[in-house]
N, C-alpha and C positions, 0 to 999 in steps of 0.2 A: 164431738164422739172423740171426732178423731186428735182435736186442737187436746184438749185433757188428758187422751195417752200420750202424745205427746210432752205436752208439758211436764205428765209425770214422770217421763224417763227423763227430760233437760231436767229437773229438778236431782232426780236419782245418781244423775251421773255429775253435777254440779256439787254434788256431798262427796261421793268421788275424790270429786277432781281439789276437793278443797283439805280435804284429809291429805291428799301429796303434797301439794302445797306445806302445808305443816311439817311435812316430812318424814312418812310414812307412806314406803315407796310398796307397789302392790307385790306380793310376790306369792306365787306358785310356784314347788318343787317343781325343774328344770329337768326333761324327759318326755319321752313315751306313753299315754294314757288310751286305754279303751275304753268309748263312754256308748253312752245308749238312752235309746229313746222312746218311753217304754208306752206302746197306745195300748187305750182301754181294754180291748183285745187281748191280750196277751204277746200278740208279737210288738220285735222290737228291732229297733233300727237301730246296729252299731256301724259305731265308723270310733279312727285314734284319730290325735291329735297328738301337738307337738309342744310341747311349750319350750324355751328361751332365754336369755337376755342377750337382747340386742340394743347397743350403742346405749346402756344403759337405759333398757327402757323392755318390761316383759313384752313379749309378743308371742305368738301363738300360730301351730303351721299346722291345718286342715288336711289328712293326710287322706289320698281316695286315686290308686293304682297310683300313675304318675306324675300327681297332680300335688305341689305345696299351697293352696290355699294361702296366702297372710290376713294374718286375725291382729290388727296391732292396738286397738281398742280392750282393756281391759285395768278395768281400777276394782281393788280391794276397800275397804274398811272393816277391820277385826275378821270378824270370821264368816264375813261376807264376800262377794265375787260379783263384780257384775261382766260380761262377755257380750262385747257390741261389736255382729260380724259386720263386714266388710258394706255387705249389699244386701237388697229386699227384706229393712225393715223388719231383721230380727238380731236376737240376741238370747244371752243367759241370766238369769238371775239363782244363783247359787248360795251354799254354805260348804263351807269348807270342816270336814268333819274327821276326828280321828283316822288314825290308820292311814292317811292321802285317798282322799273320799273328798270326792263335791257330787252335791249335792242339791236338788234345786226345781229347776223347770227351763223346758226354752218355749219360748214367745215368741211370735210372729202375728206382725200386725198386717191384716188386708182391709185397707181403708179403713171401713167404719166399723169392722170385729175385728179381733185378738182371739189367739190361738194358742194355743198352750200345752204343755206337753211333758210329764216326769219326764227328768232327765239324772241322770247318775254319771262319774266316770272313777274310774279307780288307777291308783299310778302307778307307773312300770310294766302294762301291761299291754304288747305289743301285736296278742293273735284278739284278730275280728272276727274268727269261724273256727273252730275246732277241729284239726286234721288230727285227729286219733283213730277216721276209719283210714283205708286206703279207700280211693275213688276207684267206685267200679269201672268209670267212664272216664274216658280223655276229649272234654267236649270242645275240644279247638276246632278256630271252623269257623263258616260264617252259616246260619240258617236264616229258612223263614216263620217270620212270629206274628202268632194273629193273636191279637189284644180282644179281648172281647167273643162275640157269637164269631163261627167261620163264616156267616156271611156278610158281615159286616166286610164291605174289603176297603172303605179309608181304615182301620184298624190294622192292615198291613203292616209292619214292619221285619227290620235285619238287624240280626243278631249278630256279634263277631267278639269272640273269645279265644283268648291263649289260656291254656292250663299246666303249672307244674307238673312234673312229677307226684310232690308231696300232694297234688288234689290245687295246692291255692289257684284261684282262677282272677282273671283282670277281659275287662272288655265293657262293652257297649250294647245300647239298642240303637238302630236308625233309624228314625221316623221320615215320612213325607214334610215333616214340618219342623225338624230337630233331633238331636239325638237325648240320651239321659246323661251327656257327660260319664266324669270316673267311676265305672263300679267297681268295688274290689269283693270279695269271697273265698268259697270252697267247695270244692266237690268232698262228701263223706261219705262212699259207701253210693248209694245211689242216688243221696238229697243233695241237691246247690242250690246254694246262700249267695246272693249278690247284694250290696248296698250300698251308697252315695249320696253322702249329705255336704250343701257347701252353704246353705244358708235359705237357697232358694227351693232347691230338689231334699228333701228325706224321705227314701224311698229304699223299698227290703221286697226282694226277686227272691221267692222261694218254687222249688221244685222237684218231681219226682223224674229220672231217669230210666224210660223203658229202651235197654237196650242201647247201643252207641246212636242211635239217627234219628232218639225221639223223646222229646218233654210233653211230658203230661202233667195232670193235676198240678199245676204251674197255677201260684197267685201275686200277684203286685201289691204293697199297703206304698200307701203314700201319707206320707202329715199323718193327722191325728186320727182319719177314718176312713182315708180311699181303696177302696179294695174293688181289685177287678183280676177277672180272670185272665190266662194267657197259655196257648200251648204255642208250640216248636217241631219242626224236622230240619233235616238237615239238608245243606242245601247250595253246592259251591257257587252256583250259579244265579242266586240270588239275590232278586231287584227291588226298587222303589220303586213308583211312578215316578213321572217326567215332573220335578220339582219345578221347571220352567213355568208350566201351564197349570198350576195350584192356583196363583190369582192375574187376573184376565183384566185388559179392557174392557169396557163395555165397545161395544160394536158404536163401528162413527167416531172414536178416539181411538186420540193419537196423543195426544198432550195432557201435565197435570198444569191444573191451576190453585195453586193455593198460598193463603199470606197466615202468619201463626209469629209471638213474639217468642223474639227465643231465651235463652235462660237470663240474659241479661237486658229483659223489656224491651229490647229492638224489632219492630218488626219487619220480620224478612219474607221475599216471595221468588220461589221459582223463576217467577219471570222477574227479577229485578236487570240490571242494567249489567249488576257484576259477572251474573254469571251467565252470558249469553255469549257463544263462541267458544263457549267448556262445556267437557264431561263432566257432565252431572249425577253423582249416586245418591241416591234416598232410601233412607235405613226409616224402616220404619219399627221401631222399638217399643220397649218397657223395662222400667227399673227391675220393676218387678219379677220379669225376665230372666230366666240361668244364660239359656241361648245368645238374647240376645249381648250379654258381657263377655261373652267368644265373641260375639262379633264385633264387637266394641275396640275390645283389645284389637282384636285384626284390623280393623278400620281405621283407628287410629292412628298406627306404627305406617300400614300404609298409605295414608294421608300424609304425615309427616316427610316422608321421603318422597313424595309423587306429586304434589300440591303443585309445584313448580313450574310442573312438562303439563300446565293446563285440566285436572280436574277439582273437583269439588264435590263436599260431602255434604248430606244435611240429613239431622236429624230427626225426627219423628217422633217425637214420644206420643204415647198413651197411657197416661196412668191408673193409677184407680181415684184418683180424684177430678173434682172440676174446679183446685185451688190453687193457681198459680202458684204461689210462694210454699206449699206443701209441695205440687210436682215440681216447684225446680231446686225442692231440697232433700227429693228424694234421686235425683238425677246427680245431682254433685258427688257423689261418691263415683261413679261410673267417671266423670272428666277429669276429676280426681287422682283417682288411680290408671288410669290408663293415658293420662298427659291427652286427652281431645281435644283439638283446637279448632276443629271445625262444629259449626254453629250446631245446640238439641235444640229443637224449638217445641213447643209445647203449646197441644191441641185443644187441649182445655176439656176437653170430651173423653172420659173414659171407655177403659178398656169392654169393661160390661153392657155397655152401650150397644145396644143389636144396631142401631144406628151411626155406628160413630162412621162407615163409610159412607155413607149420605150426607154426614155433617160436615167430615174432611174433605173427603177424596172422592166428591159424585162419580171425577173417570171413569173410578175402577170398580168392577160389576161387585168383587167381597175383599177383605180385608180379612184372610183365614186364618192365617198363619204371623205368628211373631216368633223371630225376625223378619220382614221382607224387604227383597233392596231391588230398589228400581234403577234403571239404569237408562239413562238420555244422552244422547249423542248430543254435538255442537248445535245443533239448528231446531232444539228444544222436542223432539223424537225422542215417545221413549219407543225403544230400541228390544228390551229383558227385561221381567221380569220373574224373578226368586224367590219363592219361600223356603221359608228355615235356615237352617244353617247347621253343617256339619265342623263341629269342634274340633278342635285338637285333640277332646277323646275319642275321635275313631281311626288315628293314626294313619293310614294311606285316604283317609276321604278326606280330610282335611288341606290332607298338601293336592290330593288331586284340584279341591276347588279352589284352593288359590292359584293356582298356574293358570287352572278357567277363569281362575274372575281376572286374574292382568296380563291374559290372549284376551280377552272383552274391550276392557279399555285401553290396551293397547289400540287394539285394531279402531277404538272409538275413537281415541286422539289422532291416527294417522290419518282419520278422511277428513277430504275439504283444505 
């Protein structure tokens, strides 16, 4: 099934590429678009994108708050357009309609299954959510958030928002396992709407504001059908649980012992001679994971600047397939976009496998969060385990994490 889907996509792309070779270039009007994913329950996940021509090629930037995510695979034949997102095995199959309208499907592959959501986009529309009513309250600041029931300790999160005088809102939700990246929306009257789209995340948050310090009647809509409730209280001192204790070594264990093939086919182990007397960072990731994308961008830049100091990185990938070539293909966009020079190892164990920890890293109690980062000193001893990643969409938290990360690695490099 997976191979049939992949072959079908390759065939479609090949047709468009053949047309380009014949001299027909992909053309969409350049400018800002308003895009809508239409869920069956009537909820609409809205985002914006900008089309442009750069170096003679049509490109697109998905816009979410301060992020401009480059999409550089746009193919057109006649009135049909295929847009391939750079990550997360997702894209758009569209028709160009009269009046500057794109209409079709957003398609996302989840290994052996495929999800399709009706989609349309209107040209020259910068508005994400209408600001026709003055905001009743300003939600700027820090909030204690609970996803699901009040008694679910693992559902705790922190919301951080910035709101302007017209009611436009940007911000994100931080959880112990990562963040919801760049969110953008509006407060109109007592109604809040926030959305985000990056090909991995496709989310809509709605809520009613009950005074300046309380959010209720709140819902999170994700993808085609996922739905969850949430509540929030203003709390400048809101904190997450200790992320360093989320994944732990089993009692009596202090070292890891693994060996997997890299995407080049070479078997690599953390116990190889090459890694002796070096500080080794293990990145547990998946190409399906938006927070892993952000961490890969950070780690790749850090590694390329610091590898000469005696620090190494290994990425351990848990994909949606046990097939090596499919996993290698899924990881390639991360490696290319972020200039990754450290090895990605293919564990060959699906992320959905409930025994993924026992099969790959039995020295750990459980791999519960993607990404998870493990810091190993020059003697091969695990010194820290960090679950989750606060990416650039979290602002100050991202800057704090980078400082903490660099201070920890510096201290390990200075030992011995």
